[in-house]
Backbone bond lengths (Angstrom), bond angles and torsions (degrees), N, CA, C in turn:
res aa  C-N    CA-C-N  psi(-1)  N-CA   C-N-CA  omega(-1)  CA-C   N-CA-C  phi
1 M - - - 1.500 - - 1.525 109.82 -
2 A 1.338 114.10 141.17 1.455 119.46 -177.99 1.537 108.40 -75.52
3 D 1.298 113.41 153.60 1.452 116.84 175.00 1.513 110.94 -84.60
4 P 1.306 117.55 162.26 1.489 122.72 -176.21 1.537 111.93 -57.00
5 V 1.289 119.60 -38.01 1.427 119.73 -179.23 1.579 112.89 -62.38
6 T 1.347 110.49 -43.83 1.492 115.60 -179.70 1.546 110.25 -66.13
7 I 1.342 117.68 -36.45 1.456 121.63 177.75 1.511 110.14 -64.67
8 M 1.340 116.72 -41.21 1.454 121.21 178.10 1.540 110.52 -65.66
9 L 1.306 117.59 -39.72 1.488 119.01 179.55 1.502 110.32 -65.32
10 V 1.326 118.94 -39.95 1.458 121.00 179.04 1.492 109.50 -65.94
11 A 1.310 118.34 -44.59 1.500 123.21 176.93 1.499 112.47 -58.39
12 A 1.346 114.32 -45.05 1.443 118.01 -176.38 1.544 110.48 -69.14
13 T 1.345 114.94 -35.25 1.485 118.56 177.83 1.541 110.93 -64.97
14 A 1.318 115.43 -43.35 1.474 119.73 178.76 1.514 110.62 -64.27
15 M 1.382 117.52 -43.58 1.438 117.56 179.04 1.542 113.31 -63.27
16 K 1.358 115.09 -36.74 1.461 119.48 -179.14 1.503 108.12 -67.28
17 A 1.312 118.62 -45.87 1.450 121.63 -177.58 1.568 111.42 -63.77
18 I 1.375 116.05 -39.94 1.471 118.90 176.61 1.443 110.08 -63.97
19 G 1.340 117.05 -42.79 1.469 120.57 -179.50 1.568 111.35 -61.67
20 T 1.309 114.48 -41.64 1.504 120.21 178.95 1.531 109.16 -60.72
21 L 1.336 116.80 -45.26 1.437 120.14 179.05 1.506 114.14 -63.94
22 Q 1.317 115.20 -41.23 1.457 118.38 176.39 1.487 114.17 -65.84
23 Q 1.323 115.35 -34.99 1.507 118.34 177.53 1.536 109.07 -66.18
24 G 1.361 115.54 -41.21 1.455 116.72 176.24 1.548 114.27 -59.79
25 Q 1.326 116.11 -38.44 1.424 119.47 177.58 1.517 111.80 -70.22
26 A 1.314 117.99 -36.82 1.468 121.50 176.16 1.514 110.58 -65.33
27 D 1.340 117.10 -40.89 1.481 119.32 178.61 1.545 109.99 -64.53
28 K 1.300 117.11 -38.43 1.468 120.85 179.02 1.488 109.59 -66.83
29 A 1.257 119.18 -42.06 1.528 123.58 179.22 1.506 109.35 -62.18
30 M 1.369 117.26 -40.95 1.427 119.65 179.28 1.518 110.44 -67.67
31 A 1.342 118.53 -43.79 1.451 120.71 178.48 1.508 112.01 -64.66
32 D 1.341 117.61 -35.16 1.460 121.04 176.82 1.532 111.75 -65.07
33 A 1.358 112.86 -40.82 1.454 116.84 178.56 1.572 111.87 -63.80
34 R 1.304 116.67 -39.65 1.434 120.77 -179.62 1.583 107.72 -66.89
35 A 1.356 117.27 -40.44 1.407 121.05 177.55 1.536 113.28 -62.18
36 N 1.313 114.14 -43.05 1.483 119.08 177.39 1.532 112.25 -63.43
37 A 1.345 116.45 -38.82 1.461 119.88 176.57 1.542 109.96 -63.56
38 E 1.304 115.76 -43.07 1.477 120.74 -179.32 1.544 111.31 -67.84
39 D 1.307 117.88 -35.76 1.437 121.02 173.16 1.508 111.26 -63.59
40 F 1.297 115.10 -42.56 1.491 120.25 179.23 1.568 107.58 -62.35
41 N 1.357 116.86 -50.60 1.489 119.93 179.72 1.533 110.61 -55.71
42 A 1.330 117.18 -41.05 1.472 121.20 -178.24 1.509 108.91 -63.50
43 G 1.287 117.48 -39.91 1.514 120.67 177.34 1.474 111.36 -64.95
44 I 1.303 118.43 -41.88 1.495 121.53 179.72 1.534 108.97 -63.78
45 K 1.329 116.74 -42.09 1.477 119.74 -178.46 1.529 110.56 -66.01
46 R 1.314 117.62 -36.32 1.512 120.72 176.37 1.487 109.15 -63.91
47 Q 1.365 117.22 -41.14 1.477 118.45 177.68 1.482 111.57 -65.23
48 E 1.321 117.26 -39.59 1.444 119.76 -179.69 1.540 110.32 -65.83
49 A 1.370 116.81 -34.30 1.500 119.41 177.41 1.502 109.25 -66.33
50 D 1.288 116.93 -41.31 1.515 119.23 178.14 1.577 110.27 -64.31
51 I 1.262 116.62 -43.28 1.474 122.00 178.95 1.542 109.13 -62.78
52 T 1.279 115.68 -43.29 1.478 120.80 -177.85 1.546 108.77 -64.07
53 R 1.326 117.36 -39.69 1.476 118.62 177.78 1.518 110.80 -67.93
54 Q 1.320 116.18 -40.54 1.472 117.28 -179.15 1.616 107.08 -66.75
55 Q 1.286 118.43 -44.72 1.482 118.40 179.64 1.496 110.64 -63.34
56 T 1.305 118.26 -38.18 1.470 120.44 178.58 1.526 111.35 -63.46
57 N 1.300 117.88 -41.46 1.451 120.48 177.20 1.490 111.92 -62.46
58 I 1.361 115.51 -39.71 1.488 118.62 175.22 1.523 112.79 -64.30
59 R 1.328 115.62 -43.91 1.510 118.54 -179.51 1.454 110.48 -66.50
60 E 1.368 118.67 -36.70 1.428 121.35 -179.66 1.569 112.56 -65.97
61 E 1.354 112.13 -41.68 1.482 118.37 177.76 1.562 110.15 -67.61
62 Q 1.308 116.85 -36.25 1.527 118.76 176.05 1.542 108.96 -63.18
63 Q 1.336 115.26 -46.34 1.485 118.62 178.92 1.538 110.85 -57.22
64 R 1.330 116.88 -43.32 1.489 119.03 -178.61 1.520 109.70 -65.55
65 R 1.312 116.07 -41.96 1.554 117.87 179.57 1.507 109.35 -61.96
66 Q 1.367 116.94 -45.34 1.489 119.29 179.78 1.522 109.62 -62.66
67 A 1.323 118.95 -38.63 1.467 121.13 -177.85 1.518 107.70 -67.64
68 R 1.368 117.44 -43.96 1.486 116.31 -179.66 1.576 111.90 -61.54
69 A 1.379 114.41 -39.14 1.457 116.99 176.53 1.468 112.61 -62.13
70 I 1.345 118.36 -44.60 1.477 118.45 -178.86 1.527 111.77 -68.51
71 L 1.367 116.49 -39.43 1.443 117.36 175.38 1.491 115.20 -62.13
72 G 1.363 113.00 -37.64 1.509 117.00 175.37 1.537 111.91 -62.85
73 K 1.334 116.51 -39.78 1.451 121.08 -178.88 1.571 107.30 -67.95
74 Q 1.334 117.68 -35.57 1.460 120.18 179.33 1.541 108.87 -66.09
75 R 1.330 117.91 -45.58 1.439 119.12 178.61 1.462 114.20 -62.52
76 A 1.357 114.48 -37.77 1.457 118.03 176.88 1.485 112.41 -65.59
77 A 1.313 118.21 -39.80 1.476 121.10 -178.69 1.523 109.14 -66.94
78 V 1.408 116.45 -39.63 1.510 119.62 179.65 1.490 107.74 -67.92
79 A 1.307 120.34 -38.15 1.442 119.80 -178.76 1.497 111.64 -68.17
80 Q 1.401 114.42 -42.78 1.429 120.33 179.53 1.550 112.59 -62.74
81 A 1.337 114.58 -32.68 1.489 119.11 -179.92 1.530 111.07 -77.34
82 G 1.355 115.91 -14.56 1.443 119.40 -179.84 1.500 113.71 78.36
83 A 1.381 116.66 17.21 1.449 117.78 -174.43 1.554 110.56 -82.13
84 G 1.329 118.10 -11.97 1.438 119.44 -178.45 1.503 113.35 78.12
85 L 1.309 117.62 167.07 1.495 122.77 -174.12 1.503 110.96 -104.36
86 G 1.265 119.76 10.20 1.498 122.37 177.88 1.517 111.89 -99.60
87 G 1.338 113.03 176.52 1.493 121.19 175.06 1.472 112.07 66.06
88 S 1.325 111.32 -134.79 1.462 120.16 -176.01 1.517 110.85 -67.64
89 M 1.339 119.09 -31.98 1.429 119.73 176.81 1.567 111.67 -64.02
90 A 1.275 115.29 -33.80 1.477 116.13 177.22 1.499 110.72 -70.72
91 D 1.312 118.77 -35.21 1.419 123.92 176.49 1.580 111.58 -62.42
92 I 1.303 114.48 -45.73 1.482 120.14 178.26 1.546 109.61 -61.75
93 T 1.302 115.74 -47.72 1.473 119.65 178.32 1.549 111.65 -58.02
94 E 1.364 114.98 -48.32 1.452 117.83 178.37 1.540 112.38 -59.14
95 Q 1.343 114.23 -40.83 1.487 118.41 -179.75 1.500 110.27 -64.95
96 S 1.313 118.10 -39.68 1.454 123.11 -179.08 1.569 108.51 -66.73
97 E 1.350 118.13 -40.94 1.440 119.61 174.63 1.500 114.12 -64.05
98 T 1.334 117.38 -38.03 1.465 120.82 175.79 1.530 111.68 -64.41
99 M 1.300 119.18 -46.96 1.389 122.55 -178.93 1.594 111.72 -65.77
100 A 1.323 115.94 -34.51 1.486 118.97 177.12 1.570 109.02 -67.13
101 E 1.328 118.29 -41.31 1.430 124.09 177.65 1.563 111.20 -65.29
102 L 1.334 116.06 -40.36 1.462 120.57 176.06 1.489 111.60 -63.70
103 D 1.332 120.08 -39.13 1.446 123.62 176.74 1.553 110.44 -62.83
104 S 1.348 115.27 -44.04 1.498 118.04 176.97 1.473 113.58 -63.36
105 L 1.343 116.86 -42.68 1.493 119.49 177.66 1.529 113.60 -65.18
106 T 1.355 115.76 -33.59 1.460 121.26 178.05 1.508 109.46 -66.01
107 I 1.274 118.92 -40.85 1.509 123.36 175.94 1.510 108.28 -59.14
108 R 1.373 117.68 -47.24 1.447 120.81 -177.20 1.536 110.00 -64.73
109 Y 1.322 115.83 -42.47 1.485 119.20 -177.74 1.522 110.48 -64.58
110 E 1.318 118.93 -45.47 1.466 121.74 179.85 1.531 108.98 -63.07
111 G 1.313 120.37 -40.22 1.455 118.56 179.16 1.464 110.54 -70.01
112 D 1.320 121.21 -36.70 1.419 123.02 178.67 1.537 110.75 -63.99
113 L 1.327 116.50 -43.29 1.454 119.49 178.10 1.548 111.48 -61.04
114 K 1.345 116.28 -42.16 1.473 117.91 177.63 1.509 111.77 -62.56
115 A 1.324 117.58 -44.63 1.411 123.55 -178.41 1.533 110.69 -62.49
116 R 1.303 117.75 -44.06 1.479 121.82 179.32 1.538 109.77 -65.91
117 G 1.287 117.76 -37.51 1.411 120.17 177.51 1.562 111.89 -62.92
118 L 1.277 115.36 -41.96 1.494 120.14 175.91 1.515 111.03 -67.91
119 L 1.249 121.08 -36.96 1.468 123.24 175.05 1.510 111.96 -64.35
120 A 1.340 114.60 -45.24 1.491 117.52 178.53 1.489 110.35 -62.56
121 S 1.306 119.96 -42.05 1.407 121.57 176.75 1.524 114.15 -63.32
122 A 1.348 114.66 -35.29 1.515 119.75 175.53 1.502 110.06 -64.65
123 E 1.373 116.79 -37.77 1.497 120.63 179.27 1.517 110.06 -66.76
124 M 1.360 116.47 -38.66 1.461 118.49 177.16 1.539 112.28 -64.83
125 D 1.327 114.36 -40.33 1.460 118.27 175.41 1.568 113.10 -60.01
126 Q 1.330 115.05 -42.46 1.432 120.67 177.41 1.541 110.27 -60.75
127 Y 1.330 115.16 -45.47 1.479 120.24 178.42 1.509 110.01 -58.73
128 S 1.287 116.65 -47.04 1.474 123.75 -178.68 1.534 109.00 -61.11
129 A 1.332 117.99 -39.43 1.437 121.42 178.99 1.563 109.48 -63.02
130 K 1.304 116.81 -44.12 1.465 121.57 177.15 1.535 113.16 -60.32
131 V 1.352 115.04 -42.65 1.437 120.85 177.70 1.555 111.88 -63.26
132 N 1.375 116.35 -41.07 1.470 119.19 177.94 1.499 112.40 -68.64
133 R 1.372 118.27 -35.55 1.452 118.41 178.05 1.547 110.70 -67.16
134 A 1.356 115.83 -36.05 1.420 119.78 177.92 1.553 109.32 -69.12
135 A 1.315 119.08 -37.36 1.458 122.69 178.97 1.534 107.96 -64.43
136 G 1.336 119.00 -41.88 1.442 122.64 176.83 1.519 114.69 -58.81
137 K 1.360 115.86 -42.13 1.424 119.66 176.63 1.519 112.03 -69.41
138 N 1.309 116.32 -36.93 1.465 118.37 175.25 1.497 113.85 -65.74
139 A 1.329 116.78 -35.62 1.446 120.97 175.94 1.494 112.29 -61.14
140 V 1.329 116.90 -39.25 1.465 120.39 176.61 1.505 111.45 -67.64
141 R 1.316 119.06 -44.88 1.447 122.61 175.77 1.534 111.49 -57.07
142 A 1.322 114.24 -48.20 1.448 117.84 179.25 1.510 113.89 -59.95
143 S 1.336 115.10 -36.28 1.439 119.11 -179.49 1.545 110.76 -69.63
144 Y 1.323 116.78 -33.20 1.460 118.73 175.68 1.537 111.44 -67.75
145 I 1.361 114.83 -42.66 1.482 118.14 177.12 1.537 111.45 -63.86
146 S 1.306 117.30 -42.34 1.437 121.20 -177.26 1.570 110.51 -69.08
147 A 1.343 115.72 -38.81 1.468 117.88 178.55 1.462 107.91 -67.49
148 G 1.357 119.27 -41.82 1.495 119.89 173.71 1.483 114.34 -53.60
149 A 1.314 115.76 -46.61 1.467 122.50 179.63 1.537 109.59 -62.10
150 D 1.335 116.94 -43.04 1.467 120.69 178.73 1.548 109.41 -61.86
151 I 1.304 117.55 -41.27 1.481 120.96 179.40 1.534 111.03 -61.06
152 L 1.342 112.96 -49.22 1.452 119.35 -179.37 1.503 111.53 -59.54
153 S 1.306 116.27 -46.34 1.447 122.21 -176.63 1.527 108.40 -66.94
154 G 1.309 120.04 -46.51 1.391 123.38 178.12 1.555 114.26 -62.96
155 S 1.343 111.02 -40.02 1.506 114.55 179.39 1.542 110.78 -64.57
156 A 1.334 117.41 -37.02 1.433 121.30 177.06 1.545 111.76 -63.34
157 M 1.330 115.62 -45.18 1.410 119.11 178.29 1.578 111.36 -67.56
158 A 1.268 116.84 -38.55 1.469 119.95 177.25 1.515 110.70 -63.58
159 Y 1.323 115.73 -44.20 1.506 119.46 179.95 1.526 110.18 -62.28
160 K 1.359 116.10 -42.79 1.455 118.85 177.37 1.476 112.00 -60.67
161 S 1.317 116.96 -44.09 1.458 122.74 179.94 1.512 109.56 -64.18
162 Y 1.302 118.25 -41.47 1.482 122.69 179.74 1.539 111.82 -63.80
163 T 1.331 110.92 -47.02 1.554 112.95 -179.62 1.500 111.64 -66.76
164 M 1.305 117.85 -34.70 1.457 121.14 178.97 1.545 108.82 -68.24
165 A 1.285 117.85 -38.64 1.438 119.99 -175.11 1.512 109.58 -74.64
166 G 1.336 118.31 -30.66 1.481 123.21 178.41 1.509 110.54 -70.99
167 T 1.260 121.91 -31.06 1.442 125.58 179.06 1.471 117.99 -95.84
168 G 1.351 114.26 -6.44 1.435 121.09 -176.54 1.515 113.16 71.55
169 S 1.314 116.25 19.54 1.456 120.35 -175.71 1.557 108.17 -88.17
170 T 1.281 113.31 150.18 1.466 120.46 178.22 1.535 106.36 -100.32
171 G 1.287 119.35 -2.57 1.461 120.49 -177.23 1.520 113.52 85.18
172 L 1.361 114.04 3.34 1.471 117.96 -179.71 1.517 106.06 -103.95
173 K 1.390 115.93 145.19 1.418 118.75 179.52 1.548 110.00 -78.37
174 T 1.334 114.58 140.71 1.479 119.24 179.19 1.524 107.47 -82.52
175 M 1.310 116.37 136.30 1.424 122.16 -178.65 1.538 107.95 -90.82
176 T 1.316 113.84 143.10 1.467 120.23 -176.42 1.564 108.19 -119.69
177 T 1.370 108.80 160.64 1.466 117.52 171.75 1.507 109.79 -79.71
178 P 1.358 117.51 167.78 1.469 116.35 175.41 1.488 115.23 -56.11
179 S 1.321 118.37 -23.87 1.481 121.00 178.83 1.505 110.93 -82.01
180 G 1.341 119.07 -10.40 1.508 122.48 175.14 1.539 111.31 98.78
181 T 1.325 121.23 9.26 1.419 121.64 177.33 1.516 109.82 -92.17
182 P 1.362 118.12 143.48 1.454 119.24 -179.49 1.508 111.52 -60.19
183 M 1.340 115.16 142.77 1.519 120.22 -176.75 1.509 107.27 -88.59
184 Q 1.240 115.59 148.84 1.467 125.28 171.96 1.544 106.14 -83.95
185 G 1.334 116.61 131.75 1.495 117.64 175.05 1.482 109.74 90.38
186 G 1.300 126.28 -13.96 1.453 127.43 174.04 1.544 112.74 79.02
187 F 1.305 121.15 17.86 1.458 117.73 -177.35 1.556 105.84 -115.34
188 S 1.315 114.70 147.16 1.475 119.86 175.63 1.505 106.71 -133.12
189 Y 1.344 115.18 142.99 1.429 117.20 -179.15 1.484 111.67 -96.54
190 Q 1.325 121.04 -3.20 1.407 123.65 179.92 1.550 107.73 -110.70
191 S 1.350 116.45 117.64 1.461 118.92 -173.45 1.549 113.23 -68.67
192 S 1.274 117.66 -20.23 1.464 121.04 -177.33 1.542 110.12 -69.79
193 N 1.333 116.07 -21.70 1.527 117.47 178.22 1.469 113.55 -94.89
194 L 1.262 122.22 7.91 1.486 121.75 -174.55 1.528 110.59 -86.39
195 A 1.311 121.60 -11.86 1.445 122.77 -174.86 1.461 112.96 -73.76
């Protein structure tokens, strides 16, 4: 029958190994939760990028309609004034058309930049989710290794305790006299026999 110290060592080793495994599972669950949140954020950012592009297209089309209306009014005013559509009036009309197109393209460019930024951020979130999932798997692997090491270490200590309990040994070397008989009181006056 095992002595109480050995039983406590075995129990403590088992508890430590179980705790290590549970910590690994908890770390994995935390990493998975972070990864799921990052996946969700990436999805939201993709939706925002799509909405931004749709809104940009609408704003660009509104700008073009407004520009056509203004240019139409300019042509009508020039025609009503009888100035004709040639010469400097043609230059003014061409410049107005160019500026209106530039305004429309600027709206498109700004929307495209915002959408690309959202998509890049979504990609970073996806990458971070992958990293967190890998970290969770690694935490579980590490907990298995650590629990195994705990079991081996605890087993060695329990075995040592068990063998010492079975022989009545305290783990200390018995000192002997020069003739080889065990000493009473554990002291020896000859240093060569202390080893």
